[in-house]
C-alpha positions, 0 to 999 in steps of 0.5 A, a space after each residue: 500500500 502506498 500513499 497514492 493507493 490509500 488516497 485513491 481508496 479514500 476518495 473512491 467512497 461517496 462524497 469523500 473529499 481531500 482537505 488538510 488538518 494540522 499540516 496533513 491531508 485528511 479525508 472527510 465525509 460531510 465535515 467529519 474526518 474519517 482518515 488522514 495521511 502523513 502522521 506521524 510521517 509520510 509512511 503512515 495513514 490513520 483511520 477513524 474506525 469503531 474500537 471493535 474494528 480496531 481490535 480486529 485489524 490489530 489482531 489480524 495485521 499487528 505489523 500494519 495497524 496499531 491504536 493511536 496513542 491516548 484517548 483518540 486511540 482508545 475511541 478507535 483512531 488507528 495508525 496504518 503502516 502503509 508499507 505493511 498493510 494489505 490493500 484489502 485490509 486498508 479498504 475494509 478500514 477505510 469503508 468502515 471509517 467512512 460508515 462510522 463518520 457519514 451521516 445515516 442518510 448517506 450510509 443508507 444511500 450507499 448499499 455495499 457490504 464491508 470488505 473482509 479484513 482478510 
């Protein structure tokens, strides 16, 4: 997984937009951030998934996914070491983050099954 692939997957989700937050690219649905790139450095992404999804990602791919430190991590913010992350797991994480942050109406209008974590 590269930053370009991460960006492409994030922007493929309905009404996803790229903006910036604290000097890093972020991906939003509505006004809510569901993913970022470049923190703590250019080799990482972050996804805002639910804690149980974070647990699953970390358990299945411990070299690729880890909780962000502090309260953000406890609420599901998850770091992605891009070079170690399988594409399908990142796709699952981004779609899960999008679902978590999108409005209920938009989620209802986007009928898709979540990808498998592998």
